[in-house]
C-alpha positions in Angstrom: -7.1 -52.4 30.3 -10.2 -54.5 29.5 -13.9 -53.7 30.1 -15.8 -56.5 31.9 -19.2 -56.9 33.4 -19.0 -57.4 37.1 -21.8 -58.7 39.4 -21.8 -57.3 42.9 -23.7 -59.2 45.6 -24.8 -57.7 48.9 -25.2 -60.1 51.9 -26.3 -59.7 55.5 -26.7 -61.3 58.9 -29.6 -59.9 60.9 -29.0 -61.7 64.2 -25.9 -63.2 65.9 -27.4 -66.7 65.8 -27.2 -66.8 62.0 -23.4 -67.0 62.1 -22.0 -70.4 61.3 -18.6 -70.0 62.9 -15.5 -71.6 61.7 -13.2 -73.5 64.1 -10.4 -71.3 65.2 -6.7 -72.1 64.9 -4.6 -70.4 67.5 -1.8 -69.8 65.0 -4.1 -67.0 63.5 -3.8 -64.0 65.7 -6.1 -61.0 65.1 -5.6 -57.6 66.7 -7.1 -54.2 66.3 -4.7 -51.6 65.0 -5.3 -48.5 67.0 -3.0 -46.0 65.3 -2.2 -47.4 61.9 0.6 -45.8 59.9 -0.7 -44.8 56.4 2.1 -46.9 54.8 0.9 -50.0 56.6 -2.7 -49.2 55.6 -1.6 -48.9 52.0 0.3 -52.2 52.2 -2.7 -54.1 53.5 -5.1 -52.6 50.9 -2.7 -53.0 48.0 -1.6 -56.6 48.9 -5.1 -58.0 49.7 -6.6 -56.3 46.7 -3.7 -56.9 44.3 -5.4 -59.7 42.3 -8.9 -58.2 42.6 -8.7 -54.8 41.0 -8.9 -52.8 44.2 -8.1 -49.3 43.2 -10.4 -46.9 45.1 -8.0 -46.1 47.9 -4.6 -46.4 46.1 -4.5 -42.6 45.6 -5.4 -41.6 49.2 -3.0 -39.2 50.8 -1.6 -39.8 54.3 -4.0 -37.2 55.6 -7.0 -38.9 54.0 -6.0 -42.2 55.6 -5.5 -40.8 59.0 -8.8 -38.9 58.8 -10.7 -41.9 57.7 -9.3 -44.2 60.3 -10.1 -41.6 63.0 -13.8 -41.6 61.9 -16.1 -42.8 64.7 -17.3 -46.3 64.1 -14.4 -47.3 61.9 -12.0 -50.0 63.1 -9.1 -51.9 61.4 -8.2 -55.4 62.4 -5.1 -57.3 61.2 -4.6 -61.1 61.1 -1.1 -62.3 61.8 0.5 -65.7 61.1 3.9 -66.5 62.5 4.5 -62.8 63.1 3.7 -61.7 59.6 0.5 -60.0 58.4 -1.9 -62.4 56.7 -4.8 -60.2 56.0 -7.3 -57.7 57.5 -10.8 -56.6 57.9 -12.3 -53.1 58.3 -15.5 -52.5 60.1 -17.7 -49.3 59.8 -20.6 -48.9 62.1 -23.4 -46.5 60.9 -25.6 -44.4 63.2 -28.4 -46.9 62.4 -26.4 -49.6 64.2 -25.7 -51.5 61.0 -22.1 -52.6 60.7 -20.5 -53.0 57.3 -17.5 -55.2 56.8 -16.1 -52.7 54.4 -12.9 -54.5 53.4 -11.9 -58.1 54.1 -9.3 -60.4 52.8 -6.0 -62.2 52.9 -2.7 -61.4 51.2 -2.3 -63.7 48.1 0.1 -66.1 49.8 -2.4 -66.9 52.5 -5.5 -67.6 50.3 -7.0 -71.0 49.7 -5.7 -72.4 53.0 -8.8 -72.0 55.2 -7.7 -68.8 57.0 -10.5 -66.7 55.4 -13.3 -68.5 57.2 -11.6 -67.9 60.5 -11.0 -64.2 59.7 -14.6 -63.8 58.6 -15.9 -65.5 61.8 -13.8 -63.0 63.9 -15.0 -60.0 61.9 -18.6 -60.9 62.4 -18.2 -61.7 66.1 -16.4 -58.4 66.5 -19.2 -56.5 64.8 -21.8 -58.1 67.1 -19.6 -57.5 70.1 -19.4 -53.8 69.2 -23.3 -53.7 69.2 -24.2 -54.2 65.6 -27.9 -54.3 64.8 -27.1 -56.0 61.4 -23.8 -57.1 59.8 -23.5 -56.7 56.1 -20.9 -56.7 53.3 -20.6 -57.0 49.5 -18.5 -59.0 47.2 -18.2 -59.1 43.5 -17.0 -61.4 40.7 -13.6 -59.7 40.8 -13.0 -61.0 44.3 -11.5 -64.3 45.1 -13.7 -67.3 43.9 -13.6 -68.3 47.6 -15.2 -65.1 48.8 -18.9 -65.7 48.1 -18.9 -69.4 49.1 -17.2 -68.4 52.4 -19.8 -65.7 53.1 -22.6 -68.1 52.4 -21.0 -70.8 54.5 -20.8 -68.5 57.5 -24.5 -67.8 57.2 -24.7 -64.6 55.2 -27.8 -64.2 53.0 -27.9 -62.2 49.8 -30.3 -59.3 49.8 -29.4 -57.4 46.6 -27.4 -57.9 43.4 -26.3 -55.5 40.7 -24.2 -55.5 37.6 -21.8 -52.8 36.3 -19.0 -52.4 33.8 -15.5 -52.1 35.2 -12.1 -51.4 33.7 -9.5 -53.9 34.8 -5.9 -54.7 34.0 -5.8 -56.7 30.8 -5.4 -60.0 32.7 -7.6 -63.0 32.4 -10.6 -62.2 34.7 -11.6 -64.4 37.6 -13.7 -67.4 36.5 -17.0 -65.7 37.4 -16.3 -62.4 35.6 -17.7 -61.9 32.1 -16.2 -59.6 29.5 -18.5 -56.8 28.5 -19.5 -56.2 24.9 
């Protein structure tokens, strides 16, 4: 394990017209998962987060997953390419009407091919369609180097930034991450 300093950036869209939508490719199919088996939820989380130190949910029990996904305002959407899962996004709408794109990403084999901009466009459109007052998310320097540029290209505007120390596998960090110390 290595300790690094991570920068987390919070971004938002405050009105639907701010979205700069990506062209859609009909090969990318996106569908809501109404009754997600815990094992599939774990697969999505582990695979999308594999190279980005996603750990928070790895220890969740089946009951925790089922309870979380049944929470009012939470929805899970999966992207499919050629019948295989390509990635996912998770939306969580707060009582305030703000909708957070809680998790978003592609499995490693599908990154860097332009699918992320289409998936993000769909996530934002879904949030507005569900009645969002504001759509927001956060990313960090452990995420794909494509993440922040994609969010900005779709019209997201940063509204807060913070730094924190994180323990990560002793692998070379993403280019934007800086070793602590």
